C-alpha positions, 0 to 999 in steps of 0.5 A: 500500500502507498500512503501520501503523507501531506503536511504543511509544517515540516517533517522531523524527528528526535527527542527535542522536536514535537508537535505536528512535524514530529507526528507526520514523520512518525506516521511515515516511519510507522508506515515504512518500518512497521507496516511495510507501506511506502510513505510519500512525504509531501510538504506544502508551502516550503521546499526541503533539502531532504530528498525523501520529502517533496516540497511544493511551494505554490502561489506566493500571493497572500489572500488570493492563494487561500481561495485559488492556487493553481500552481500548487494544485497542478504540482500536487496532482503531478506528484500524485499521478507519478506516485499513485498512492492508495490513500492521502493522509492529511495533517494541515493547519493552513487555509490554503491547502484543504481546497486544493487537496480535496480537488485533486483527491476527487479528480484522481479518486484517492480517498483522504484520511485526515488527522486533526490537531487543532480545535480550529475545526470546531472553533474559529479562534482555536481556543474553545474558550470564550474570551476575554472572560476565559470561560469554556465555550459550550456552543462551538462553531461560528457564533456571534461571540466568535467575533469578540474572541477573535478580536481578543486574540488579535489584541493579545498577539498585536495583530490586525483585528480585521485580518485575524477575524477573516483568517480565523473564519476562513481557516475554520470553514476550510478545515471543515470542508476537508473533514467533510471530504475525508473517508476517515477522520482521526482525533487524538482527543476524545472531546475534540472527536465528539465536538467534530462528530456533533457539529459536522454530523460525521460518523467516520471519526476515530479517537487514536492518541498520537504515537511517540518515538520508540527511543522515548519508550526505550529510555530509562525513566528517572523518577522523583527529582529535585524540588523543581518543575519544567515548562516546555512550550511556545511562549505565548498566552495560549500556553499560559507562560505568562502565569509562571511569574505569579506561580513562582512568587507563590512558591519561592522554594520551587524552581521553574525551568522554562524552555521555549521561544515565542512572543512572550520571550522578553517577558519570561526573561524579565521574570527570570531576572525578577524571580530567582526561582525562574530559570529560562533555558531558551529554546532547547532541543537535546537538552530538554530531556535532561532538564525534565529528568532533573525535575519532579513534575512537568506543568502545562497551564494551557489556557486554550484547548489542545488536541494532544500534548506531546509535552505530556507524552514526553513527561510520562515517558520520562517518568514525570507527573504532569499538572495542567488545567482540565481542558482538552487533550491535556485533561484526558491524558492526565485523567486516563493515566492517573499520572498528575493533576487536572486542575479546575480551569483556570484557577492559578491558586489550585494549580500552585497547590497541586505543584506543592503536593507533588514537589514536596513529596518525592515518593508521591512524585515517583508513584505518579511518574510510574503511572505515567510511564506505564500509560506511555508504554501501553497506549503511545507506542508506535507498534500499537499505533501501527496496528490501529492505523492499518485497520483504519486504512483497510476500512477506508479502502473497503469503504 
């Protein structure tokens, strides 16, 4: 079987690289190394020096390319005609691509399987939380309050409000059109799968946690650790990094190791100068595993819903419990594993108390870490994912 794996952020692997780009590379490897399928790696919007990857840039004119990109469509069709895949497995988060992928797939009669990694499919802001109130949204889809939410996101990230509004709604509908034209939809998050099923009336949706690299499963976990916690994510409001200074002030005896880069980097640097228990490591790759291993827990004060927390999966693999707000995929992974605390959204006071209960008790940290490690071994390994994804592919081919 030939599988065309299409992504728009890049293919990559390794201990320090997580997110969409890691998922698609692991997906390709599972197909090649375990299932014996041929994986055609197609990267949209960029070229690549990796000769295994076919890069397709397409039209360079903004806005127009969101609705019509004949250059990209033609090049994608040429690649698929040459490779003749049995299935197109899509993982994109840009409004430019769904229409072109669907058009080519229909023309060539190739079934689409889509993995979703964003709440943009059901919420135009991607947060699934009403802003600025910071209240979980129970009425997803395009609603009147979406305008206010998108305006707030634009304000937070210093963007043009009109552009953010147009881009958010356009991306939302573009991604939904991709799902409607997919033979199967895979979500790593149960609550996201349920929201998609309800809002789009889809029946061909599977809940399947993302896989992690084999090397993490084989790595020796280090339970316990120092009186310290680790934060590793993009430094932005949605990830909740701006809450760390308040937490550090409340917990002066706990060291906060912060890793990542992004919009709020200067704010983090300032906090690390003001609070001696905040250590900012910058963007790290290989060092990340060692830093996490020295800590007693990993924290994820994410304010917007995530489909899957690769940082959570990594922490569990390394034998570290996780503390996060009880929303989306982070909540599900913590509750399903019993390896941490899913704290009431978005209560910083309860969050810091949960940190204290773990970092002040090394034995408790180890107990939770053992649960997380067991969860990673049983639920997140590549061989289990391969078995499940092959079943989905077969169902699609026989649909």
